[in-house]
N, C-alpha and C positions, 0 to 999 in steps of 0.2 A: 046514224048511230055507229058510226064507224071510226077506227084509229089509222091514220095513215102514217107511214114513215118512209120519207125519200132520204137514203143514205146515199152519202157520195155526192151530193148534189154539184159540187164543184164544176162539174163537166155541163151543167144545163144551160142551153140557151136563154135568152130573156123570153122569149117565145115560150120554149117549153116548160118553164118555171110558172110564166103566168097561168099556161094551159093546167099544170098540175093544182096551184093552189085556187084556182075558180072551182076546181071540182068537188070542194068541200062543202058537205051536206049538211042538214040539218042533225043537231046533236053529236058532230064527230069533231074530231079533234086532230092534228096534224103536227108532225115535227118533221123538220127539215134539217138536214147535217151536213157540213162539207167542210173542207179546210181549202181557204180561199188562196192559201200559198202555194197549192199542189193542182191548179188548174191546166188541164191539158189540152184547151180548145185550140183550135188554129189559129194562126193570127187574122186579126180584124175581126174575131169573133169575141162578143161580151159575154161574159160571165151572169147567167140567170139567178144566181146564188148571188154574187156581188151585187147586182142591180136590185134584186130583192130586198137585201139588208139596208141598202140606201133607201129605197121608195116606201118600206113599210116600216121603218124607224119611226115610233112614234103614234101609229095607228093603235087606236083601243083593242084591247084583247090578243093583242101580238107582242111575243117577247123576243128579244135578240138575245141570245147568250153567247159572248166570245169567250172561249177558253185560250188557256197560255200556256206557255212552257211549263209551268207548275203543275198544270193540271195533267202533264203526261205522266202516266203510271206505265212505265215500260222500262227497258232496260237503259240504266244512266245514259249511256251512248246515244239514246234517242234524244234527250234534250240537247246535247249539246251539237247534233244534227239539225234540229229546230234551229235552235240559236244562228248557227251557220247560213242557212238558208235565209231567215229573216234579216241577218246584216248583209247578205247578198243582196236581196229584194230592196233592202234600203240604199244601197250603192248603186243598182240599177234603175230605179225611181228618181234618185238625184242626178244621175247623167241623163234622164229623159227631160227632167226639167231645164237642166244646163241647157240641153239642144234647143230646147222650145225658146228660150232668152235668146238664143242667135239668131 
């Protein structure tokens, strides 16, 4: 009969996320938040949040909500910053894919 909040889960490892999620007790609810575009994990470490989103999608009683730049309610410049980082992430991913093809 508890309410758990894991905020800024972007930096959890897969092991940490599993440990947290499996602590849910009877009558409890859990909310996990995080921005996958701002992960600060060292190279070689997988994001537990990203892994959980992929593994748990479609599991009954679990909802995944993805917010977009339209959901950012801050200074207008923040929205432009978010867009710039999204473009950069897309460019980096395209470059990784190109390297994998070689």
